[in-house]
C-alpha positions as a LaTeX table, in Angstrom:
\begin{tabular}{lrrr}
\hline
Residue & $x$ (\AA) & $y$ (\AA) & $z$ (\AA) \\
\hline
Unk1 & 152.29 & 28.01 & 18.50 \\
Unk2 & 150.58 & 26.75 & 15.36 \\
Unk3 & 148.54 & 23.58 & 15.85 \\
Unk4 & 148.91 & 20.56 & 13.61 \\
Unk5 & 146.23 & 19.32 & 11.23 \\
Unk6 & 145.58 & 16.36 & 13.50 \\
Unk7 & 145.01 & 18.65 & 16.47 \\
Unk8 & 142.56 & 20.71 & 14.43 \\
Unk9 & 140.54 & 17.52 & 13.95 \\
Unk10 & 139.78 & 17.46 & 17.66 \\
Unk11 & 137.07 & 19.56 & 19.38 \\
Unk12 & 138.13 & 23.18 & 19.64 \\
Unk13 & 137.26 & 26.12 & 21.80 \\
Unk14 & 134.85 & 26.56 & 24.70 \\
Unk15 & 132.14 & 28.34 & 22.71 \\
Unk16 & 128.84 & 26.48 & 22.52 \\
Unk17 & 127.22 & 28.80 & 19.99 \\
Unk18 & 127.49 & 28.68 & 16.19 \\
Unk19 & 125.42 & 31.80 & 15.46 \\
Unk20 & 126.36 & 34.00 & 12.51 \\
Unk21 & 124.85 & 36.32 & 9.90 \\
Unk22 & 124.34 & 33.56 & 7.33 \\
Unk23 & 122.37 & 31.23 & 9.60 \\
Unk24 & 120.24 & 33.75 & 11.48 \\
Unk25 & 116.90 & 32.23 & 12.49 \\
Unk26 & 113.91 & 34.10 & 11.09 \\
Unk27 & 110.67 & 32.10 & 10.83 \\
Unk28 & 109.64 & 30.02 & 13.86 \\
Unk29 & 112.67 & 31.04 & 15.90 \\
Unk30 & 111.24 & 29.09 & 18.82 \\
Unk31 & 112.00 & 25.88 & 16.93 \\
Unk32 & 115.61 & 26.78 & 16.26 \\
Unk33 & 118.94 & 26.84 & 18.02 \\
Unk34 & 122.55 & 27.79 & 17.37 \\
Unk35 & 123.78 & 25.67 & 20.28 \\
Unk36 & 126.66 & 23.38 & 19.49 \\
Unk37 & 125.06 & 20.30 & 21.05 \\
Unk38 & 121.79 & 20.72 & 19.13 \\
Unk39 & 123.69 & 20.92 & 15.84 \\
Unk40 & 126.00 & 18.02 & 16.72 \\
Unk41 & 123.10 & 15.71 & 17.62 \\
Unk42 & 121.53 & 16.07 & 14.17 \\
Unk43 & 124.81 & 15.77 & 12.25 \\
Unk44 & 125.77 & 12.65 & 14.18 \\
Unk45 & 122.45 & 10.88 & 13.64 \\
Unk46 & 122.16 & 11.71 & 9.94 \\
Unk47 & 123.77 & 9.29 & 7.50 \\
Unk48 & 123.89 & 11.76 & 4.62 \\
Unk49 & 124.96 & 15.36 & 4.18 \\
Unk50 & 123.66 & 17.42 & 1.26 \\
Unk51 & 126.52 & 19.62 & 0.14 \\
Unk52 & 125.91 & 22.77 & $-1.91$ \\
Unk53 & 128.38 & 24.02 & $-4.51$ \\
Unk54 & 128.52 & 25.75 & $-7.89$ \\
Unk55 & 129.90 & 24.43 & $-11.18$ \\
Unk56 & 130.22 & 26.83 & $-14.12$ \\
Unk57 & 127.74 & 29.20 & $-12.48$ \\
Unk58 & 125.13 & 26.48 & $-11.85$ \\
Unk59 & 124.09 & 25.81 & $-8.23$ \\
Unk60 & 124.05 & 22.12 & $-7.35$ \\
Unk61 & 123.39 & 20.02 & $-4.25$ \\
Unk62 & 124.52 & 16.42 & $-3.93$ \\
Unk63 & 124.26 & 13.88 & $-1.10$ \\
Unk64 & 127.43 & 12.43 & 0.37 \\
Unk65 & 128.61 & 10.46 & 3.40 \\
Unk66 & 130.16 & 12.47 & 6.21 \\
Unk67 & 131.69 & 12.27 & 9.66 \\
Unk68 & 132.25 & 14.83 & 12.40 \\
Unk69 & 135.24 & 15.16 & 14.71 \\
Unk70 & 134.86 & 18.11 & 17.05 \\
Unk71 & 133.69 & 21.02 & 14.93 \\
Unk72 & 135.30 & 19.67 & 11.77 \\
Unk73 & 133.10 & 17.97 & 9.17 \\
Unk74 & 134.84 & 15.47 & 6.88 \\
Unk75 & 133.79 & 14.48 & 3.35 \\
Unk76 & 135.60 & 12.05 & 1.07 \\
Unk77 & 135.57 & 10.74 & $-2.47$ \\
Unk78 & 137.68 & 10.03 & $-5.53$ \\
Unk79 & 140.24 & 12.58 & $-6.65$ \\
Unk80 & 138.04 & 13.37 & $-9.66$ \\
Unk81 & 134.91 & 13.90 & $-7.52$ \\
Unk82 & 133.25 & 17.03 & $-8.91$ \\
Unk83 & 131.63 & 18.00 & $-5.63$ \\
Unk84 & 134.80 & 17.85 & $-3.59$ \\
Unk85 & 136.93 & 19.53 & $-6.25$ \\
Unk86 & 134.43 & 22.38 & $-6.42$ \\
Unk87 & 134.48 & 22.75 & $-2.65$ \\
Unk88 & 138.26 & 22.91 & $-2.65$ \\
Unk89 & 138.16 & 25.60 & $-5.35$ \\
Unk90 & 135.53 & 27.84 & $-3.75$ \\
Unk91 & 136.64 & 27.30 & $-0.12$ \\
Unk92 & 133.37 & 28.59 & 1.42 \\
Unk93 & 130.70 & 25.90 & 1.47 \\
Unk94 & 127.55 & 24.73 & 3.22 \\
Unk95 & 126.05 & 21.38 & 4.13 \\
Unk96 & 122.58 & 20.47 & 5.33 \\
Unk97 & 121.24 & 17.48 & 7.28 \\
Unk98 & 117.59 & 16.43 & 7.61 \\
Unk99 & 115.89 & 13.78 & 9.73 \\
Unk100 & 112.19 & 13.17 & 9.04 \\
Unk101 & 110.32 & 12.01 & 12.16 \\
Unk102 & 106.75 & 12.03 & 10.86 \\
Unk103 & 104.03 & 13.33 & 8.59 \\
Unk104 & 101.65 & 15.87 & 10.12 \\
Unk105 & 98.18 & 15.49 & 8.60 \\
Unk106 & 96.01 & 18.46 & 9.51 \\
Unk107 & 92.33 & 19.17 & 8.92 \\
Unk108 & 93.14 & 21.57 & 6.08 \\
Unk109 & 95.74 & 21.41 & 3.33 \\
Unk110 & 97.25 & 24.71 & 4.49 \\
Unk111 & 98.34 & 23.26 & 7.86 \\
Unk112 & 99.85 & 19.99 & 6.66 \\
Unk113 & 103.48 & 19.70 & 7.72 \\
Unk114 & 106.24 & 17.34 & 8.80 \\
Unk115 & 107.94 & 16.64 & 12.10 \\
Unk116 & 111.65 & 16.97 & 11.44 \\
Unk117 & 115.09 & 17.83 & 12.77 \\
Unk118 & 117.49 & 19.67 & 10.50 \\
Unk119 & 120.79 & 21.50 & 10.60 \\
Unk120 & 122.73 & 23.74 & 8.24 \\
Unk121 & 126.44 & 24.44 & 8.60 \\
Unk122 & 128.65 & 26.95 & 6.79 \\
Unk123 & 132.42 & 27.01 & 6.86 \\
Unk124 & 135.73 & 26.87 & 5.09 \\
Unk125 & 136.60 & 23.80 & 3.01 \\
Unk126 & 140.20 & 22.62 & 2.85 \\
Unk127 & 141.82 & 19.48 & 1.47 \\
Unk128 & 143.31 & 17.26 & 4.19 \\
Unk129 & 146.94 & 16.60 & 3.32 \\
Unk130 & 148.30 & 15.58 & 6.71 \\
Unk131 & 148.48 & 11.77 & 6.60 \\
Unk132 & 147.55 & 11.23 & 10.26 \\
Unk133 & 144.51 & 13.48 & 10.00 \\
Unk134 & 143.48 & 11.77 & 6.76 \\
Unk135 & 143.57 & 8.36 & 8.42 \\
Unk136 & 141.65 & 9.74 & 11.40 \\
Unk137 & 138.98 & 11.20 & 9.11 \\
Unk138 & 138.57 & 8.00 & 7.08 \\
Unk139 & 138.27 & 5.94 & 10.27 \\
Unk140 & 135.57 & 8.34 & 11.49 \\
Unk141 & 133.69 & 8.06 & 8.18 \\
Unk142 & 133.57 & 4.26 & 8.35 \\
Unk143 & 132.69 & 4.20 & 12.06 \\
Unk144 & 129.89 & 6.73 & 11.46 \\
Unk145 & 128.33 & 4.19 & 9.11 \\
Unk146 & 128.78 & 1.29 & 11.57 \\
Unk147 & 130.45 & 2.07 & 14.92 \\
Unk148 & 133.47 & $-0.14$ & 15.50 \\
Unk149 & 133.71 & $-1.27$ & 11.88 \\
Unk150 & 137.28 & $-0.02$ & 11.39 \\
Unk151 & 138.41 & $-2.37$ & 14.15 \\
Unk152 & 137.37 & $-5.23$ & 11.86 \\
Unk153 & 139.21 & $-3.91$ & 8.80 \\
Unk154 & 142.79 & $-3.54$ & 7.62 \\
Unk155 & 144.18 & 0.00 & 7.49 \\
Unk156 & 143.94 & 1.72 & 4.07 \\
Unk157 & 146.98 & 1.16 & 1.87 \\
Unk158 & 149.21 & 3.99 & 0.68 \\
Unk159 & 147.72 & 3.64 & $-2.80$ \\
Unk160 & 144.16 & 3.88 & $-1.45$ \\
Unk161 & 145.03 & 6.96 & 0.58 \\
Unk162 & 146.58 & 8.57 & $-2.48$ \\
Unk163 & 143.46 & 7.92 & $-4.58$ \\
Unk164 & 141.10 & 9.33 & $-1.92$ \\
Unk165 & 140.37 & 13.03 & $-1.58$ \\
Unk166 & 139.34 & 14.13 & 1.92 \\
Unk167 & 137.89 & 17.60 & 2.51 \\
Unk168 & 137.68 & 19.22 & 5.94 \\
Unk169 & 134.79 & 21.66 & 6.35 \\
Unk170 & 135.34 & 23.74 & 9.48 \\
Unk171 & 131.98 & 24.49 & 11.07 \\
Unk172 & 132.00 & 28.26 & 11.60 \\
Unk173 & 128.29 & 29.05 & 11.50 \\
Unk174 & 125.41 & 26.65 & 12.06 \\
Unk175 & 121.81 & 26.41 & 13.14 \\
Unk176 & 119.46 & 23.58 & 14.03 \\
Unk177 & 115.69 & 23.52 & 13.69 \\
Unk178 & 112.99 & 21.04 & 14.55 \\
Unk179 & 109.26 & 20.56 & 14.57 \\
Unk180 & 107.55 & 18.05 & 16.83 \\
Unk181 & 103.99 & 17.46 & 17.91 \\
Unk182 & 100.44 & 17.50 & 16.62 \\
Unk183 & 98.80 & 19.41 & 13.76 \\
Unk184 & 98.34 & 23.13 & 14.39 \\
Unk185 & 94.95 & 23.71 & 12.80 \\
Unk186 & 93.24 & 27.07 & 12.99 \\
Unk187 & 90.82 & 27.19 & 15.95 \\
Unk188 & 87.82 & 27.42 & 13.63 \\
Unk189 & 88.78 & 24.23 & 11.82 \\
Unk190 & 88.81 & 21.90 & 14.84 \\
Unk191 & 85.24 & 20.81 & 14.17 \\
Unk192 & 85.81 & 19.73 & 10.56 \\
Unk193 & 84.87 & 16.12 & 9.81 \\
Unk194 & 88.42 & 15.21 & 8.74 \\
Unk195 & 90.86 & 12.88 & 10.49 \\
Unk196 & 93.95 & 14.68 & 11.78 \\
Unk197 & 97.09 & 13.42 & 13.46 \\
Unk198 & 100.66 & 12.34 & 12.85 \\
Unk199 & 102.22 & 9.40 & 11.04 \\
Unk200 & 105.57 & 8.60 & 12.71 \\
Unk201 & 108.44 & 7.74 & 10.37 \\
Unk202 & 111.84 & 6.29 & 11.14 \\
Unk203 & 114.82 & 4.72 & 9.39 \\
Unk204 & 114.63 & 1.02 & 10.21 \\
Unk205 & 117.33 & $-1.55$ & 9.34 \\
Unk206 & 116.38 & $-4.74$ & 7.58 \\
Unk207 & 117.81 & $-8.22$ & 8.05 \\
Unk208 & 121.50 & $-8.29$ & 7.07 \\
Unk209 & 122.23 & $-10.26$ & 3.90 \\
Unk210 & 125.63 & $-12.00$ & 3.89 \\
Unk211 & 127.81 & $-11.74$ & 0.81 \\
Unk212 & 127.48 & $-15.08$ & $-1.05$ \\
Unk213 & 131.27 & $-15.23$ & $-1.28$ \\
Unk214 & 131.71 & $-15.41$ & 2.51 \\
Unk215 & 133.38 & $-18.54$ & 3.83 \\
Unk216 & 131.29 & $-20.67$ & 6.25 \\
Unk217 & 133.49 & $-19.84$ & 9.23 \\
Unk218 & 133.14 & $-16.08$ & 8.73 \\
Unk219 & 130.71 & $-14.89$ & 11.40 \\
Unk220 & 128.38 & $-11.92$ & 11.50 \\
Unk221 & 130.06 & $-8.53$ & 11.90 \\
Unk222 & 129.72 & $-7.05$ & 15.38 \\
Unk223 & 129.91 & $-3.57$ & 13.88 \\
Unk224 & 127.12 & $-4.37$ & 11.42 \\
Unk225 & 124.96 & $-5.31$ & 14.39 \\
Unk226 & 125.18 & $-1.74$ & 15.70 \\
Unk227 & 123.09 & $-0.71$ & 12.71 \\
Unk228 & 121.13 & $-3.91$ & 12.12 \\
Unk229 & 119.73 & $-4.58$ & 15.57 \\
Unk230 & 116.38 & $-2.85$ & 16.19 \\
Unk231 & 116.29 & 0.12 & 18.51 \\
Unk232 & 113.70 & 0.32 & 21.28 \\
Unk233 & 110.46 & 2.13 & 20.61 \\
Unk234 & 110.10 & 5.56 & 22.21 \\
Unk235 & 108.02 & 5.48 & 25.38 \\
Unk236 & 106.05 & 8.28 & 27.07 \\
Unk237 & 103.89 & 8.42 & 30.17 \\
Unk238 & 101.99 & 11.25 & 31.83 \\
Unk239 & 101.22 & 11.66 & 35.52 \\
Unk240 & 99.51 & 14.82 & 36.68 \\
Unk241 & 101.18 & 17.80 & 35.07 \\
Unk242 & 104.38 & 15.87 & 34.33 \\
Unk243 & 105.52 & 13.78 & 31.37 \\
Unk244 & 108.17 & 11.07 & 31.27 \\
Unk245 & 109.78 & 10.25 & 27.93 \\
Unk246 & 112.62 & 8.27 & 26.36 \\
Unk247 & 112.62 & 10.54 & 23.30 \\
Unk248 & 116.24 & 11.75 & 22.86 \\
Unk249 & 115.02 & 14.75 & 20.86 \\
Unk250 & 113.34 & 16.16 & 23.98 \\
Unk251 & 116.43 & 16.00 & 26.21 \\
Unk252 & 117.77 & 19.43 & 27.15 \\
Unk253 & 121.50 & 18.79 & 27.22 \\
Unk254 & 122.55 & 22.11 & 28.77 \\
Unk255 & 120.15 & 21.63 & 31.69 \\
Unk256 & 121.35 & 18.06 & 32.32 \\
Unk257 & 125.01 & 19.07 & 32.07 \\
Unk258 & 124.60 & 22.06 & 34.39 \\
Unk259 & 122.91 & 19.98 & 37.08 \\
Unk260 & 125.33 & 17.04 & 36.95 \\
Unk261 & 128.53 & 19.08 & 36.68 \\
Unk262 & 127.58 & 21.78 & 39.21 \\
Unk263 & 124.81 & 20.57 & 41.55 \\
Unk264 & 125.24 & 16.81 & 41.88 \\
Unk265 & 127.65 & 15.31 & 44.40 \\
Unk266 & 128.58 & 12.38 & 42.14 \\
Unk267 & 129.48 & 14.04 & 38.83 \\
Unk268 & 131.00 & 17.43 & 39.61 \\
Unk269 & 133.69 & 18.33 & 37.12 \\
Unk270 & 132.06 & 16.25 & 34.38 \\
Unk271 & 132.92 & 17.60 & 30.92 \\
Unk272 & 130.45 & 18.14 & 28.10 \\
Unk273 & 132.17 & 15.55 & 25.94 \\
Unk274 & 132.08 & 12.97 & 28.73 \\
Unk275 & 128.36 & 13.51 & 29.27 \\
Unk276 & 127.60 & 13.49 & 25.56 \\
Unk277 & 129.44 & 10.19 & 25.14 \\
Unk278 & 127.69 & 8.66 & 28.17 \\
Unk279 & 124.25 & 9.70 & 26.94 \\
Unk280 & 124.88 & 8.39 & 23.43 \\
Unk281 & 125.54 & 4.94 & 24.89 \\
Unk282 & 122.65 & 4.92 & 27.39 \\
Unk283 & 118.89 & 4.67 & 27.52 \\
Unk284 & 117.99 & 8.19 & 28.68 \\
Unk285 & 114.77 & 9.22 & 30.41 \\
Unk286 & 113.61 & 12.80 & 30.81 \\
Unk287 & 110.93 & 14.23 & 33.09 \\
Unk288 & 109.14 & 17.35 & 31.86 \\
Unk289 & 106.76 & 20.00 & 33.13 \\
Unk290 & 105.31 & 21.32 & 29.90 \\
Unk291 & 108.29 & 21.94 & 27.62 \\
Unk292 & 110.75 & 22.36 & 30.49 \\
Unk293 & 112.90 & 19.43 & 31.63 \\
Unk294 & 112.85 & 18.93 & 35.41 \\
Unk295 & 114.46 & 15.50 & 35.87 \\
Unk296 & 116.65 & 12.85 & 34.30 \\
Unk297 & 117.91 & 9.26 & 34.55 \\
Unk298 & 119.91 & 6.97 & 32.30 \\
Unk299 & 120.63 & 3.24 & 32.08 \\
Unk300 & 123.72 & 1.54 & 30.69 \\
Unk301 & 122.67 & $-2.02$ & 29.88 \\
Unk302 & 123.24 & $-5.15$ & 27.84 \\
Unk303 & 119.48 & $-5.67$ & 28.05 \\
Unk304 & 119.71 & $-9.13$ & 29.56 \\
Unk305 & 122.33 & $-9.76$ & 32.22 \\
Unk306 & 123.34 & $-6.37$ & 33.60 \\
Unk307 & 122.04 & $-2.80$ & 33.89 \\
Unk308 & 123.49 & 0.23 & 35.65 \\
Unk309 & 121.08 & 2.96 & 36.75 \\
Unk310 & 122.85 & 6.32 & 36.84 \\
Unk311 & 122.49 & 10.10 & 37.09 \\
Unk312 & 118.98 & 10.08 & 38.56 \\
Unk313 & 117.95 & 13.56 & 39.67 \\
Unk314 & 114.95 & 15.87 & 40.03 \\
Unk315 & 115.03 & 19.66 & 39.95 \\
Unk316 & 115.04 & 20.96 & 43.52 \\
Unk317 & 111.92 & 23.06 & 42.87 \\
Unk318 & 109.93 & 19.92 & 41.92 \\
Unk319 & 110.93 & 17.57 & 44.74 \\
Unk320 & 108.29 & 16.19 & 47.05 \\
Unk321 & 105.79 & 15.76 & 44.22 \\
Unk322 & 106.51 & 12.12 & 43.41 \\
Unk323 & 108.69 & 12.84 & 40.38 \\
Unk324 & 111.66 & 10.85 & 41.67 \\
Unk325 & 109.56 & 7.73 & 42.25 \\
Unk326 & 107.93 & 8.13 & 38.86 \\
Unk327 & 111.28 & 8.41 & 37.07 \\
Unk328 & 112.65 & 5.28 & 38.76 \\
Unk329 & 109.49 & 3.22 & 38.11 \\
Unk330 & 109.28 & 4.35 & 34.49 \\
Unk331 & 112.97 & 3.70 & 33.85 \\
Unk332 & 113.05 & 0.22 & 35.43 \\
Unk333 & 109.98 & $-0.74$ & 33.39 \\
Unk334 & 111.39 & 0.11 & 29.97 \\
Unk335 & 111.04 & $-2.88$ & 27.60 \\
Unk336 & 114.71 & $-2.80$ & 26.60 \\
Unk337 & 115.97 & $-3.20$ & 30.19 \\
Unk338 & 113.12 & $-4.51$ & 32.37 \\
Unk339 & 114.29 & $-8.14$ & 32.10 \\
Unk340 & 117.85 & $-7.45$ & 33.26 \\
Unk341 & 118.94 & $-9.96$ & 35.90 \\
Unk342 & 121.36 & $-7.72$ & 37.81 \\
Unk343 & 120.99 & $-4.02$ & 38.48 \\
Unk344 & 123.53 & $-1.73$ & 40.13 \\
Unk345 & 123.26 & 1.89 & 41.23 \\
Unk346 & 125.21 & 4.26 & 43.42 \\
Unk347 & 123.63 & 6.53 & 46.04 \\
Unk348 & 124.67 & 8.37 & 49.17 \\
Unk349 & 121.30 & 9.38 & 50.58 \\
Unk350 & 118.40 & 7.76 & 48.67 \\
Unk351 & 118.51 & 4.18 & 49.93 \\
Unk352 & 114.88 & 4.27 & 51.10 \\
Unk353 & 113.66 & 5.27 & 47.64 \\
Unk354 & 115.43 & 2.43 & 45.87 \\
Unk355 & 114.53 & $-0.18$ & 48.48 \\
Unk356 & 110.92 & 0.20 & 47.25 \\
Unk357 & 112.04 & $-1.39$ & 43.98 \\
Unk358 & 114.00 & $-4.33$ & 45.33 \\
Unk359 & 117.46 & $-2.80$ & 45.68 \\
Unk360 & 119.54 & $-3.78$ & 48.70 \\
Unk361 & 122.68 & $-2.16$ & 50.08 \\
Unk362 & 126.05 & $-3.62$ & 49.21 \\
Unk363 & 129.13 & $-2.91$ & 51.35 \\
Unk364 & 130.30 & $-0.28$ & 51.95 \\
Unk365 & 126.71 & 1.02 & 51.51 \\
Unk366 & 127.64 & 3.29 & 48.62 \\
Unk367 & 126.16 & 0.90 & 46.06 \\
Unk368 & 122.91 & $-1.01$ & 45.89 \\
Unk369 & 122.09 & $-4.20$ & 43.99 \\
Unk370 & 118.92 & $-5.77$ & 42.66 \\
Unk371 & 118.96 & $-9.38$ & 41.46 \\
Unk372 & 115.95 & $-11.02$ & 39.86 \\
Unk373 & 114.43 & $-13.52$ & 42.33 \\
Unk374 & 114.47 & $-16.48$ & 39.93 \\
Unk375 & 118.17 & $-15.98$ & 39.21 \\
Unk376 & 119.57 & $-15.57$ & 42.72 \\
\hline
\end{tabular}
């Protein structure tokens, strides 16, 4: 049975690999991936896509807003938009996404670089004509800019929908690539009298500026706050051979998913989409031995009144080495959640561990609570 356009806008297929002849990794393959989740993470964080197309034999690349639903990428613009009209005419198209995380200043000019995350996707471009899918795509585009914003707005009018061209780019091939870490100078250059290191960069929101035409009773947009409020600084801590980090770029999604869905007693049957959604809305902590992840925890929190500690685990091969305690201590001490008044967690067999940190059992002993002393 043929699926509708709206159904095609949802995630399709069980494959988690976007490899193909046009996106084959060549240089620094160790930095790259064709995995679906690695590509998705970059697309979803980026606010701009650079779309490549040709006009009268001239290659051009232009930035545009985008949104992803499943493995469909959506672009929109006016009916006369040259980029979108060219995509519709050629059908095959590509889009790239780049996130710059830092400048890498080495001891020699040759080894200067950047820390980055990037993705390239190739697929078939088609105009969206189904009205339900068009509305779904436009909602996703607005909510990608500011999550929840469409809930504050009126639905587009028929005239606005008619004037808007929406293109669906089906992601058929894709690859992700990233560089992270320190300068990689040649061994013989380490003694040069030149400063070397990294300069972290990030996209930081400024203070929202209300439209002068707003009425006095019109309050600040809750959706705007999702972009305007500052995000917590990344935190890292080493103990022995292990490293703890809140850096989402280091999280190894497949490892976390495999453990929770197959090995844990509390999350068996968890789907990839459920875990991805949960992690996107949580403070996530990873434990690492070298480049390999060996533990995980996450916190769902309002940062002040309530926090829920969830999905704490350590790889079975690394237990008994203090990793579990270190993860819990590090997580509870994160600046964005450490002042929470009430904490809740669920456990079946680790009560003794959590009692060290002020948690007490709550009937029927499946959950534990921790309430700040001054607020009891």
